[in-house]
C-alpha positions, -999 to 999 in steps of 0.1 A, spaced: 68 -242 489 63 -279 482 42 -292 453 8 -309 461 22 -341 444 52 -342 469 29 -332 498 8 -362 491 38 -385 487 54 -372 520 21 -377 538 21 -413 526 57 -417 539 45 -403 573 19 -431 573 46 -456 565 69 -444 593 40 -444 618 31 -479 607 67 -490 611 67 -477 647 36 -495 656 47 -527 638 79 -528 657 61 -521 689 37 -551 682 67 -573 674 85 -561 706 54 -571 726 55 -606 710 91 -609 719 85 -597 755 58 -623 760 78 -651 744 110 -651 764 131 -627 743 136 -596 764 166 -584 745 149 -587 712 119 -568 728 142 -540 740 158 -538 705 124 -536 688 110 -511 713 140 -489 706 134 -492 668 97 -484 674 108 -451 690 133 -445 662 106 -449 636 83 -425 654 112 -399 653 115 -405 616 78 -398 612 82 -366 632 111 -355 609 87 -358 579 59 -340 597 81 -311 606 97 -309 572 64 -309 554 49 -283 577 80 -261 574 77 -263 536 42 -248 537 27 -282 532 3 -299 556 10 -331 573 -21 -353 577 -21 -384 599 -40 -412 583 -57 -443 596 -35 -474 599 -43 -511 594 -44 -536 622 -11 -552 628 -2 -589 632 4 -599 668 15 -635 665 46 -650 650 58 -686 647 94 -679 656 119 -652 661 133 -661 627 99 -654 611 96 -621 629 131 -608 618 125 -620 583 94 -598 583 115 -569 598 139 -572 569 112 -573 543 96 -543 559 129 -523 559 133 -532 522 98 -519 516 107 -486 534 138 -483 513 118 -486 481 94 -460 494 122 -436 502 138 -442 468 105 -435 451 103 -402 469 138 -393 457 128 -402 422 98 -379 425 120 -351 438 143 -354 409 113 -354 384 100 -322 400 134 -307 405 128 -302 442 164 -301 454 154 -291 489 133 -322 495 158 -343 478 185 -330 501 163 -337 531 157 -373 519 194 -381 516 196 -387 554 169 -413 550 186 -429 521 217 -435 543 196 -445 573 180 -473 552 214 -486 542 222 -489 579 189 -504 588 189 -531 561 225 -540 569 217 -543 607 186 -564 602 203 -586 575 231 -593 601 205 -604 626 188 -626 601 221 -641 592 229 -648 629 195 -665 633 202 -688 603 235 -697 619 219 -706 651 194 -730 636 175 -748 664 201 -741 691 182 -728 722 216 -717 736 222 -698 704 189 -679 709 199 -671 744 231 -655 731 213 -638 703 188 -622 727 217 -609 748 233 -596 716 201 -577 707 198 -564 742 234 -550 738 225 -534 705 195 -517 721 218 -505 749 241 -489 723 269 -514 727 289 -523 696 302 -557 686 337 -546 696 325 -536 730 309 -568 740 
């Protein structure tokens, strides 16, 4: 059984995960229509991943005798000035999600809900990976500067990431 306090907080996290999925889909669409098919594929993949995160929370909450409730979402931005701006926003969003997960862990510890805390540890580790991945992309973009050839290679790199290739396998 989960407390009402945690039920409310987990429903908020469900909303955040759904928002993340839609945000990355909107960003992918921008990339697709602005000549970055690899970045689009990368972001479409991340959109799907965020939806799966949302479903993990939905199932967990329902399994704990809580009730998941989908909430209305705000309209998303659809225009960006550059790929750099877009990935800066991805990084800021991942940092926001990390703070949200950490706040949930804090709440679990306050309420001594070890089951939910255990469930959240997967997300804690996932956020470390996500922030590291996106920070690496942002760092590459900064190295590229204004080089159009560099953006071509970055787009191919992102396409490889979406295909599951590793840096060693390229």
